[in-house]
C-alpha positions as CSV (number, residue, x, y, z in Angstrom):
1,X,20.6,14.0,24.0
2,X,18.1,15.5,23.0
3,X,16.2,15.3,19.3
4,X,17.7,18.1,18.0
5,X,21.8,17.1,19.0
6,X,20.5,13.6,17.6
7,X,19.1,14.2,14.7
8,X,22.3,16.9,14.0
9,X,24.9,13.6,14.4
10,X,23.1,10.7,12.9
11,X,24.5,10.5,8.8
12,X,21.4,11.4,6.8
13,X,23.1,7.8,4.8
14,X,22.1,5.7,8.1
15,X,18.9,7.1,10.0
16,X,16.7,4.4,7.3
17,X,19.3,1.6,9.0
18,X,19.2,2.8,12.0
19,X,15.2,2.8,12.3
20,X,14.2,0.1,10.7
21,X,17.0,-1.8,12.5
22,X,14.5,-0.4,15.2
23,X,11.7,-1.4,13.9
24,X,12.6,-4.7,13.2
25,X,13.8,-5.3,16.8
26,X,10.6,-4.5,17.9
27,X,8.2,-6.3,16.3
28,X,10.8,-9.4,17.4
29,X,11.1,-8.8,20.7
30,X,8.1,-6.0,22.4
31,X,9.3,-2.8,23.9
32,X,9.9,-4.4,27.6
33,X,12.4,-6.5,25.1
34,X,13.9,-3.8,23.1
35,X,18.0,-3.5,23.7
36,X,20.2,-1.2,22.1
37,X,22.1,-4.8,21.6
38,X,18.6,-6.2,19.5
39,X,18.7,-3.2,17.9
40,X,22.5,-3.4,16.4
41,X,21.5,-7.2,16.2
42,X,19.2,-6.1,13.0
43,X,22.0,-3.4,11.6
44,X,25.3,-3.8,10.7
45,X,26.4,-1.4,12.7
46,X,28.2,-1.9,16.0
47,X,26.8,-1.6,19.4
48,X,29.3,0.9,20.0
49,X,27.3,3.5,17.3
50,X,24.0,2.6,18.9
51,X,25.7,4.3,21.6
52,X,27.4,7.1,20.3
53,X,24.2,8.5,18.5
54,X,21.4,7.5,21.3
55,X,21.4,7.7,25.4
56,X,18.5,5.8,25.6
57,X,15.9,2.9,24.0
58,X,13.1,5.7,23.8
59,X,15.2,7.6,21.7
60,X,15.4,5.3,19.2
61,X,12.1,4.9,19.4
62,X,11.4,8.4,18.9
63,X,14.1,8.2,15.7
64,X,11.8,5.3,14.6
65,X,8.5,6.9,15.0
66,X,10.1,10.1,13.8
67,X,10.5,8.1,10.5
68,X,7.4,6.5,10.4
69,X,5.5,8.9,11.0
70,X,6.8,11.0,8.0
71,X,6.6,7.7,5.7
72,X,3.3,7.4,5.7
73,X,2.2,10.1,6.0
74,X,3.5,11.4,3.1
75,X,2.3,7.6,1.1
76,X,-2.0,8.4,2.6
77,X,-1.5,11.8,1.1
78,X,-0.2,10.9,-2.0
79,X,0.8,12.6,-5.3
80,X,-1.5,16.1,-5.4
81,X,-1.6,15.5,-9.6
82,X,-3.8,12.6,-8.8
83,X,-7.5,13.1,-9.0
84,X,-9.3,12.6,-5.2
85,X,-11.3,9.3,-6.2
86,X,-6.9,7.9,-7.2
87,X,-6.5,9.5,-4.5
88,X,-8.3,8.1,-1.5
89,X,-8.7,4.9,-3.0
90,X,-4.9,5.3,-2.4
91,X,-4.8,6.4,0.3
92,X,-7.5,4.2,1.9
93,X,-5.2,1.0,0.9
94,X,-2.0,2.7,2.3
95,X,-4.1,2.6,6.1
96,X,-4.3,-1.1,4.7
97,X,-1.2,-1.7,5.1
98,X,0.5,-4.8,3.3
99,X,0.5,-7.7,5.0
100,X,3.3,-9.0,2.1
101,X,5.5,-6.2,2.9
102,X,8.2,-6.8,5.7
103,X,8.8,-3.0,5.8
104,X,4.8,-2.8,6.1
105,X,4.3,-5.3,8.5
106,X,7.4,-4.2,10.8
107,X,5.9,-0.8,11.4
108,X,2.8,-2.0,12.2
109,X,3.5,-4.5,15.0
110,X,6.0,-2.0,16.0
111,X,3.5,1.2,16.1
112,X,0.9,-0.7,17.7
113,X,3.5,-2.1,20.3
114,X,4.1,1.7,21.4
115,X,0.2,2.1,20.4
116,X,0.2,1.0,24.7
117,X,2.7,2.9,25.9
118,X,2.0,6.2,24.6
119,X,-0.6,7.3,27.6
120,X,2.7,7.1,30.0
121,X,4.7,8.1,27.9
122,X,4.4,11.9,26.8
123,X,6.8,12.1,23.2
124,X,4.4,8.4,22.0
125,X,2.0,9.8,22.4
126,X,2.5,13.2,21.0
127,X,3.3,12.0,18.0
128,X,2.0,8.9,17.1
129,X,-0.9,11.1,18.3
130,X,0.8,13.8,15.4
131,X,0.4,11.4,12.5
132,X,-3.4,10.0,13.5
133,X,-4.2,13.2,13.1
134,X,-1.9,14.3,10.2
135,X,-4.3,11.7,8.5
136,X,-7.5,12.7,9.1
137,X,-6.4,15.9,7.9
138,X,-5.1,14.5,4.5
139,X,-7.5,12.2,3.6
140,X,-10.5,15.6,4.6
141,X,-8.5,17.3,2.0
142,X,-9.1,14.5,0.0
143,X,-12.7,14.8,0.7
144,X,-13.2,18.5,0.3
145,X,-10.4,17.9,-3.4
146,X,-13.9,15.7,-4.3
147,X,-16.8,17.8,-3.1
148,X,-15.3,20.6,-5.5
149,X,-14.4,18.5,-7.9
150,X,-18.1,17.4,-8.2
151,X,-16.6,13.9,-8.0
152,X,-18.0,12.8,-4.2
153,X,-21.3,13.1,-2.2
154,X,-21.4,16.1,0.2
155,X,-20.0,14.1,2.6
156,X,-19.0,16.2,5.7
157,X,-15.1,15.7,5.3
158,X,-13.7,15.3,8.9
159,X,-16.4,12.2,10.1
160,X,-15.8,10.6,6.5
161,X,-12.1,10.2,7.6
162,X,-11.9,9.6,10.9
163,X,-14.5,7.2,10.3
164,X,-12.0,5.7,7.1
165,X,-8.7,5.8,9.6
166,X,-10.1,4.2,12.7
167,X,-11.4,1.1,10.6
168,X,-7.9,0.7,8.6
169,X,-6.0,1.7,12.0
170,X,-8.3,-2.2,14.0
171,X,-7.9,-3.4,10.2
172,X,-3.8,-3.0,10.2
173,X,-3.4,-4.4,13.4
174,X,-5.7,-7.7,13.3
175,X,-3.6,-8.5,10.6
176,X,-0.4,-7.9,10.6
177,X,0.3,-8.3,14.5
178,X,-2.6,-11.6,14.4
179,X,-2.4,-12.4,10.9
180,X,-6.1,-12.1,10.0
181,X,-5.9,-12.2,6.3
182,X,-9.4,-13.3,6.4
183,X,-10.3,-10.1,8.1
184,X,-8.2,-7.9,5.8
185,X,-10.3,-9.2,2.6
186,X,-13.5,-8.9,4.7
187,X,-12.9,-5.3,5.6
188,X,-10.7,-4.5,2.4
189,X,-14.0,-5.0,0.3
190,X,-16.5,-3.8,3.2
191,X,-14.6,-0.6,3.1
192,X,-14.1,-0.3,-0.7
193,X,-17.4,-0.4,-1.5
194,X,-18.6,2.2,1.6
195,X,-16.5,4.7,-0.6
196,X,-18.1,3.9,-3.7
197,X,-21.8,3.8,-2.5
198,X,-21.6,6.9,0.4
199,X,-18.5,8.8,-0.5
200,X,-18.7,8.1,-5.0
201,X,-21.1,10.4,-6.6
202,X,-23.4,9.1,-8.5
203,X,-22.2,8.0,-12.2
204,X,-18.1,8.1,-10.5
205,X,-16.6,4.7,-10.8
206,X,-13.8,3.8,-8.6
207,X,-10.4,3.4,-10.4
208,X,-10.0,-0.1,-12.5
209,X,-7.7,-1.2,-9.9
210,X,-10.7,-1.4,-7.6
211,X,-12.9,-2.9,-9.3
212,X,-14.5,-6.3,-7.8
């Protein structure tokens, strides 16, 4: 079944339930243990529904990835009418994740599971790579806006964005998959300290909600 046919045949109202069911099943059973039956067990939809709309478990996973990538990317991009300082702090907060949020934790654990398969699966690789590059571009655009507005130092936008993303990616993995809450606290502290001392221009303060 092609991606185009899949998108056209799954009712919009059902799509979010489908992808969240895939997310929960992936987080609970991993890629190797993922079956249509286990996905259906996480949903109010029947197993027949999934068989009708998706030929393989790979099709189910691709649907989940596309939903997760859009959700995370839109959160990182943030509200365009907010100031660059607030947007950058909010983006870093999104990337670090919220371990107390079931959907946030489920997405991170599921995407970590799929990263190990991406080198051998073109469809997974394409979507995960596009996500990482899109986030770097979004972060770099926020940083460029802040430089232009005089609230950020004249840092290199792309390398700074890449550093923030890779730091957050590793932290989210340790926290969401391994439960290392102490690491979350320490890295969150250091990452926001880096933004405050290296990215913010002299005299510019962090938003109150991120002020220690």
